[in-house]
C-alpha positions in Angstrom: -65.1 11.1 -15.8 -62.4 9.6 -18.0 -58.7 10.5 -17.6 -58.5 12.3 -20.9 -61.3 14.7 -19.9 -59.6 15.4 -16.6 -56.3 16.1 -18.3 -58.0 18.5 -20.7 -59.6 20.4 -17.8 -56.2 20.6 -16.1 -54.6 22.0 -19.3 -57.5 24.5 -19.7 -57.2 25.8 -16.1 -53.4 25.8 -16.1 -53.4 27.9 -19.3 -55.9 30.3 -17.7 -53.8 30.8 -14.6 -50.2 30.4 -15.7 -49.6 34.2 -15.9 -51.4 35.1 -12.6 -49.3 37.0 -10.1 -51.9 37.6 -7.5 -51.3 34.4 -5.5 -54.1 32.6 -7.4 -51.8 31.0 -9.9 -51.7 27.4 -11.1 -49.4 26.4 -8.2 -52.1 27.5 -5.8 -54.7 25.3 -7.5 -52.2 22.4 -7.4 -51.8 22.8 -3.7 -55.5 23.0 -3.1 -56.0 19.9 -5.2 -53.3 18.0 -3.3 -54.7 19.0 0.1 -58.2 18.3 -0.9 -57.4 14.7 -1.8 -55.4 14.2 1.4 -58.5 15.5 3.4 -60.8 13.4 1.3 -58.8 10.2 2.0 -59.5 10.7 5.8 -62.9 12.3 5.8 -64.7 10.5 2.9 -66.8 12.0 0.2 -66.8 11.5 -3.6 -63.2 11.7 -4.7 -64.1 12.5 -8.3 -66.2 15.5 -7.2 -63.6 16.7 -4.8 -60.8 16.4 -7.4 -62.7 18.2 -10.1 -64.0 20.9 -7.8 -60.5 21.6 -6.5 -59.2 22.2 -10.0 -62.2 24.5 -10.9 -62.7 26.3 -7.6 -61.1 29.6 -8.8 -62.3 29.5 -12.4 -64.2 32.8 -12.1 -63.5 34.1 -8.6 -64.8 37.7 -7.9 -61.2 38.8 -7.1 -60.0 37.8 -10.5 -63.0 38.5 -12.9 -63.5 42.2 -12.3 -65.8 41.9 -9.3 -68.6 39.7 -10.7 -70.1 37.7 -7.9 -71.1 34.0 -8.2 -69.9 33.5 -11.7 -67.7 30.4 -11.0 -70.4 27.8 -11.3 -71.5 29.1 -14.7 -67.9 29.2 -16.1 -67.1 25.8 -14.6 -70.2 24.3 -16.3 -69.2 25.8 -19.6 -65.7 24.3 -19.4 -66.9 20.9 -18.3 -69.6 20.8 -21.1 -67.1 21.8 -23.7 -64.7 19.1 -22.7 -67.4 16.4 -22.6 -67.9 15.8 -18.9 -71.1 13.8 -18.3 -74.0 16.1 -17.4 -74.7 14.3 -14.1 -71.2 15.1 -12.9 -71.5 18.7 -14.2 -74.7 19.0 -12.2 -72.9 17.8 -9.1 -69.8 20.0 -9.4 -70.9 23.3 -10.9 -73.2 24.4 -8.1 -70.5 23.9 -5.5 -67.9 26.2 -7.2 -69.4 29.4 -5.8 -69.6 27.9 -2.3 -65.8 27.8 -1.9 -64.6 31.4 -1.6 -64.7 33.3 1.7 -67.5 35.9 1.7 -66.9 37.9 4.8 -66.3 37.6 8.5 -70.0 38.0 9.3 -71.2 35.8 6.5 -71.9 32.1 7.3 -70.5 29.4 5.1 -73.2 27.8 2.9 -71.8 24.4 2.0 -74.3 22.0 0.6 -72.1 18.9 0.7 -69.1 17.3 2.3 -67.2 17.7 -0.9 -67.7 21.5 -0.8 -66.5 21.6 2.8 -63.3 19.6 1.9 -62.3 21.8 -0.9 -63.1 25.0 1.0 -60.9 23.7 3.9 -58.1 23.0 1.4 -58.4 26.4 -0.1 -58.4 28.0 3.3 -55.3 26.1 4.4 -53.5 27.6 1.4 -54.6 31.1 2.6 -52.8 30.7 6.0 -49.3 29.9 7.2 -46.1 30.9 5.4 -47.6 30.5 1.9 -50.8 32.3 3.0 -48.7 35.3 4.2 -46.8 35.3 0.9 -50.0 35.1 -1.1 -51.7 37.9 0.9 -48.9 40.4 0.1 -48.7 39.2 -3.5 -52.4 39.9 -3.9 -52.2 43.2 -2.2 -49.3 44.3 -4.4 -51.1 43.2 -7.6 -54.0 45.4 -6.6 -51.9 48.4 -5.6 -52.7 48.2 -2.0 -50.3 49.3 0.8 -48.8 46.7 3.1 -50.0 48.6 6.2 -51.8 51.8 7.0 -52.0 52.2 10.8 -54.8 54.7 10.7 -57.1 52.3 8.8 -58.8 49.8 11.0 -60.0 46.3 10.1 -63.7 45.7 9.4 -65.6 42.5 9.9 -67.9 42.6 6.9 -71.5 41.5 7.2 -72.1 40.8 3.5 -70.3 39.4 0.5 -70.7 42.6 -1.3 -69.0 44.6 1.5 -66.2 42.1 1.7 -65.7 41.9 -2.1 -65.6 45.7 -2.5 -63.2 46.3 0.4 -59.9 48.1 -0.6 -58.1 47.9 2.7 -54.4 47.3 3.3 -52.9 43.8 3.5 -52.3 43.7 7.3 -56.1 44.3 7.8 -56.7 41.2 5.6 -55.2 39.1 8.4 -57.8 40.4 10.8 -60.7 40.4 8.3 -60.1 36.9 7.1 -56.9 34.9 7.6 -56.9 34.8 11.4 -60.5 33.7 11.4 -60.0 30.6 9.2 -58.6 28.2 11.8 -62.0 28.2 13.6 -64.0 28.0 10.4 -62.5 24.7 9.1 -65.1 22.1 8.7 -63.2 18.8 8.9 -61.1 17.5 11.8 -58.2 16.9 9.4 -58.1 20.5 8.3 -58.4 21.8 11.8 -55.4 19.9 12.8 -53.4 21.2 9.9 -54.5 24.7 10.4 -53.3 25.2 14.0 -49.5 25.3 13.1 -50.2 27.7 10.2 -52.3 29.9 12.4 -49.6 30.1 15.1 -47.0 31.0 12.4 -49.2 34.0 11.3 -49.4 35.2 14.9 -45.6 35.1 15.2 -45.3 37.0 11.9 -47.7 39.7 12.9 -46.0 40.1 16.2 -42.6 40.6 14.6 -44.1 42.9 11.9 -45.6 45.2 14.4 -42.4 45.2 16.5 -40.4 46.2 13.5 -42.9 48.9 12.5 -42.7 50.3 16.0 -46.2 49.6 17.3 -45.9 46.3 19.2 -49.3 46.7 20.9 -51.1 46.8 17.5 -51.7 43.0 17.4 
């Protein structure tokens, strides 16, 4: 893929996400791209596929497109074709887009390539730690969800449909997804980066529950 095509894709995606306030904005995509390339340098894989997949990974995520599942690959292929990306590269990247998002605690990851694992790890790194905490509450607020409802327990969803349709409060999201991600990283590089971020979330939740008045909740 030539540089001009890549720049056009960046401009297209940046325009699409520049007014997002759910934690899935262009800065999120930039961080995922940056971490993807850092992981790829250590773990290998096709750098061109990793780079393009990172930029396109949220192009039509179910959280952002009205609940439509598995539409990302279709939308990514349309954008790449419009911009003139070679069909061989489109055929490599497009099927991987829908592999990236988390699909539920009880749903196994279905990564078909190292490149998919790398970008999924980078996306998950941005979902945990200090930025992950901020993004979780930004998303919850954008969807009108409460920070916390003590009477509503977390659920470990067994299907993508159950997870996608969940309307729970933001603290449950830590137990239903964020605290699980450290042990679901694929690469050694990501596992090492995830530990500190995971530990920070534990500290945050401990403090949150102490201030709420139920320190035993964690």
